[in-house]
Steps between C-alpha positions, in 0.01 A plus 500: 500500500821630338769687693774610265612183324356283775159340530344439840192305602281709731257311723236690693284327759293751695744758635802273453718547191797285403750535216653179372692351211261467204608159371483152645857388579420154361464568124433875496121502471344849536339493843261780409320227301490269803253480786494680835302399805546473875837675494652269235596542137481186289689468172269456197725248326612239752333590829788627715376710795654806664416696812379840379657684794842335525540352153593166658426188297231292671434231241689378198643451232811716502733565792535877529272763649391836355700816548330760715526879474445781748150652494386829655159663490510878487220750434279232347776373275697175509875546469724206411875517535712282272878513526670525160702190583175305535303634205491164325495284813171315533623198696662458838684203645421462868775565753673179602708416803839332482616183669652532847784258561406469866169338396550127450152420365477362143198492270543250215282544192490200265406616151582807294165627377236756592433377855874484574582857402186638663579323826863611506417864430218507754734366768756774432233771472371409845837504672603133503872516590599137446634301208276442194597226253317425173586161347387467138550236233509777242832660413365857494337734748117495529324593175160625384390147411165585330702651215646161407187404305437852368848621400692179448822654370556689828835456674525465880646847545216651295226358721680497836281622785809651665862529392741274686666796674162574662526173691860570599415852617225367725685195632280244329716203404429328168613138464426452130522175307446305823226247567368397841467122510406448864366701792541392860247707691613343827868591453409817304742415218453503122716266291591608146579288194852651498571351841466830683271550796321810630386529859193709573280626780199574280420351160286609205422237237430672168625254238225567247374255243642293217330446163332167443626296207328240280630152566471354151739355244740759361452755777879522543566600140690823443276805451226368730483769769332602821515857631619600845833683487655774288712244317184309402332813362808610307558153352136470390502843341818435303395151393160627380634752249378402157388158623177303544401524867245286683382587852346233720251661737254782444527650849629851572867404465444316172292781356746771606788305346297471179447875502870568551625252236240568230711783357816289461379145426420386145188326634348457845247244624349474848372161614263480797272249668216753505334597174503864615822645646472647851135395523528360852625828648343764275202326341428387144408842358820672611713195418356497148566872454861463614558201272362707212750777587779243488378357168498850352869505589581171330449253786319172428316291760434130549254430779396180674846344477845479652833345407520124461853486361788723393701378202835617375813433301849484645372594844332818372124562501324472163137482601225366727223246488188610686248290689243570226730319253617809311866566425658845504847592385678714757855626542433631850253393769422688821315304768280720720263270685522636851743490789572309820646629828875456553469330836649153442789582731252533787401133481545340843506835679253597771330753273136444412443476125191444289475188283618714208811611690397852603615628838209576733528840672285728712407863428844613625675253264610282793533127446424244769869505602618777733738740327411391145293706257406444134378728220437518127400229255565218748246594768145402579375802694181658637357753254336762720286623211279191494608313815639205306834316500656520154814501291535802269810527286483874431804730499313761702398247763854365540632851567228563755561168672873564520432829676255341740746222585765760588254695713407178678866426571518844662175448695323788325275299267126559496441216253484483122224717350521539124283481191658273235582701189668376182542610142568332169610648166403376154618677185512834678165459675507477880241321709473582873343265754407587859364243745497122505230306318613140529129420479236705321154426367430825313690757294353845438662692215510879473629660180603300194703181519523484120631856500750411776371775728309341782459417866404147598349441844531147638237396754435196712161465665435870445827621654767668290823301505711682241504768232702476178543793263660596172542859377285613790731648762465562790202266548709206625687728740179648637345155537806384694461790743133414543594141584740639761231714662216251471575133446154405375402692188189464286423618148321799649825608666662511156223693327744785434675286238216564251577873505865432422403356161265786416780758505 
């Protein structure tokens, strides 16, 4: 509803009425188009959840909560009061406590990503009075990392999750451009590459992942890139202007980079081991439709191959030889073939790791070592949704895990409960994905994949494991809420989706 120049989201549940900010604080999605159930509002775009009474954020992405406004019921009418100073305010940063110098406890957070900022803010929001230190290899404050493959010209200050004065104002110390090389969990000391040390009482490991490279001849030539940091994205974007670009890997990162660079490169080719991009996650029909969308925007594909050799002149890339024997001239190459956890510095520690290097944690993000937690891309954790131990490198999940780690440090954790939710953007078309279908034996399609307006339901042994949608909001959001309420869903539970495509 509109009040003067302001818009307010009214939520009525029985006799209870709430008035809240109308937009999701993450990217500004109109929440009136989202989904409401069981006292929660879920964003239609990226799945963030808010308490309908308090406006508090309950699941991510984003960091802020919704503004709330005074509501009165009088003579059968609902009256909402909005102060003029808050007419355009739809987001609210939670109240945070300051450090008390008489508290000698230190929480050290290693890593400067989603889990790190979520943990630090949750600690302050819940009254932690001690010292909080974030040590990050990056030279800038935590950023909105998913934008690096979608808006590659972005500068750190443009995609910062918080301005640096936010951290100062809330007594969260940033040690930027510093790398932890060794952790002594017995002595509770972290050693940095610079020679500095940081003592801690409690430790969160949230170092994220690093991109995998191809170990073939010529891989060190100039203009062969991987993507992880802002500097990588900016360098790729500038180098690609007017040039022939080849992308190794047809996963989400590779395909998003192709989408971003297609408007500036003179030519763009994606090389992938699979004949159909994204087939393993989304299925052949959707992968084919997305590759067609890319081809309509000038992207070419080579399937069933990868790089055998890079060749160049004067130390600069000139092209690639593929494993199928074909040669392709290329001025720029971006390698996007997956990522590995940044946990090498934990070798020899007491921490339990998987064979792939992921840190094993429980539902409260605790490791096997007292006083040490881990979160984000590096963890192997119990997914409550399907009672399995998994690694999920989603932005939303890292934020949720960072919060749960902080709550565990404060002894108020009830354990991680969250439905994985991610999104990917290709030439202006967004695909939403709710759930986790690492294995599926059936895909049921509603709508039109060819028309890029659909919902895909992924099942395994008759149970729904995930729902992916395009141009069909808020189906993914509603499905996520249904997963939350009832872990085991069947096709019958999702019968309402048919009606959504008949409107």
